[in-house]
C-alpha positions in Angstrom: 0.0 0.0 0.0 0.9 3.6 -0.2 1.6 5.9 2.8 1.1 9.7 3.0 3.6 11.8 4.9 2.9 14.9 7.0 3.7 17.2 4.1 1.4 15.3 1.7 4.2 13.2 0.1 3.2 9.7 -1.0 5.4 6.8 -0.3 5.0 3.4 -1.9 5.6 0.1 -0.1 9.0 -0.3 -1.8 10.3 3.2 -0.8 12.8 3.5 2.0 11.1 5.2 5.0 12.3 6.0 8.5 9.7 5.6 11.2 10.0 7.9 14.1 8.7 6.8 17.5 8.4 9.3 20.3 7.6 9.0 24.0 5.2 11.0 26.0 7.0 12.4 29.0 4.7 13.1 32.0 5.7 16.4 33.7 4.8 17.5 37.2 2.7 20.7 37.2 5.1 23.4 38.7 4.5 25.0 42.1 5.4 28.5 43.2 8.5 29.0 45.4 7.8 29.7 49.1 9.6 31.9 51.6 10.4 34.8 49.2 10.7 38.1 51.1 11.1 41.6 49.6 14.8 42.5 49.1 14.7 45.2 46.5 15.8 42.9 43.7 13.9 41.0 41.0 13.0 37.5 42.3 11.9 34.3 40.4 8.7 32.7 41.9 8.4 29.8 39.5 11.4 28.1 37.7 11.2 27.0 34.1 12.7 23.7 33.0 13.6 22.0 29.7 10.0 20.6 29.8 8.1 23.9 30.0 8.4 27.6 29.7 7.1 30.1 32.3 5.9 33.7 32.0 4.9 36.1 34.8 7.4 34.4 37.1 9.6 37.5 38.0 8.8 40.4 40.2 10.5 42.8 42.6 7.8 44.2 44.8 6.0 42.4 47.7 2.7 41.0 46.6 0.7 38.0 45.2 1.3 36.9 41.6 0.2 34.4 39.0 2.6 32.8 36.5 1.7 30.7 33.5 3.5 27.5 32.6 3.3 26.1 29.0 4.6 22.8 27.9 7.5 22.8 25.4 7.0 20.6 22.3 9.7 18.8 20.3 10.9 20.6 17.2 12.7 19.5 14.1 16.2 21.1 13.6 15.1 22.5 10.3 16.8 19.8 8.2 14.0 17.3 8.5 16.0 15.4 11.2 14.4 15.0 14.6 16.7 14.8 17.6 17.2 11.5 19.3 14.9 10.7 22.3 12.0 12.8 21.1 9.4 13.4 23.7 6.0 14.9 23.7 5.1 16.5 27.0 2.0 16.2 29.0 1.2 17.4 32.5 0.5 14.9 35.3 -3.0 16.5 35.3 -5.5 14.1 33.7 -8.2 16.7 33.3 -6.1 19.0 31.0 -2.8 17.3 30.2 -1.7 19.8 27.5 -3.3 23.1 28.6 -1.1 25.9 30.1 -1.2 25.9 33.9 -1.5 28.9 36.2 0.8 28.9 39.3 0.3 31.3 42.2 3.3 32.6 44.1 4.1 35.6 46.3 6.8 37.8 47.7 6.2 38.7 51.4 6.8 42.2 52.8 10.1 42.6 54.7 9.6 42.9 58.4 11.5 45.8 59.9 11.2 48.2 62.8 11.2 51.7 61.4 13.0 54.6 63.0 10.6 57.5 63.4 11.8 61.1 64.0 9.8 64.3 64.4 10.8 67.8 63.4 11.2 70.2 66.4 8.0 72.1 65.6 5.4 72.0 68.3 2.0 70.5 67.5 -0.9 72.9 67.9 -4.5 72.1 68.4 -7.4 74.4 67.6 -11.2 74.3 67.7 -11.3 72.4 64.4 -8.6 69.8 65.2 -4.9 69.7 64.7 -3.6 73.0 63.2 0.0 72.0 62.8 1.9 68.7 63.3 5.6 68.1 63.4 7.1 66.7 60.2 7.5 62.9 60.4 10.6 61.2 58.9 10.7 57.4 58.7 13.7 55.4 57.9 14.3 51.7 57.6 16.1 49.2 55.4 18.9 51.7 55.0 16.7 54.4 53.3 14.1 57.0 53.9 10.6 55.6 53.5 7.9 57.4 51.6 4.6 58.4 53.2 1.6 56.8 51.6 3.8 54.2 49.7 5.8 52.6 52.5 3.9 53.8 55.6 0.9 55.6 57.0 1.0 57.8 60.1 -1.7 58.3 62.6 -1.7 60.8 65.4 -3.1 60.3 68.9 -5.0 61.4 70.7 -7.4 62.3 67.9 -8.4 65.5 69.8 -7.2 67.5 72.7 -8.9 69.9 75.1 -6.2 72.3 76.2 -2.5 71.7 76.4 -1.2 68.2 76.1 1.1 65.9 74.2 0.6 63.8 71.1 2.2 60.8 69.6 2.5 59.4 66.0 2.2 55.8 65.2 3.8 54.7 61.9 2.5 51.5 60.3 4.4 50.1 57.4 2.8 48.8 54.2 3.7 47.7 50.7 7.1 46.2 50.6 7.5 46.4 54.4 5.7 45.3 57.5 6.1 46.6 61.1 5.2 49.7 63.2 6.7 52.1 65.7 5.4 55.0 67.8 7.2 58.4 68.5 
């Protein structure tokens, strides 16, 4: 009988043909790395392998992320010759063995105790609340932290009747966790 190749070629029963067998390699669905903590550098939350490629697996900031893993497939070297030990890849997931997989991973906020300093201005309180407050400077992780991005500041007491003192509590957020009161 005759045989038809992938490109539409027809081969007769007397033609020389090479049959190619390939194996299906079962691949574990990847998992996200654990224990990543903000350090100011880009970090990899899901490693790629020779069996699959990964996108969305690198970030710098603290947060929760989702990566996508896609199986690699064997390719011909362009000359029509397939490499030895050709594999087709499938996930060890029987529901969707060839579909891309999503992988959740995260970078935790770095726990620090911020240093809080106040300008020498006095706080004043009027009938409608705090009129002036000292300037707050917060440092930690070898740098000055940004209000609104790295921390929030809250003053107490919320109101005064007459003379008194006040305190500021700084609560870290974003890439940092921790608090301090001055």
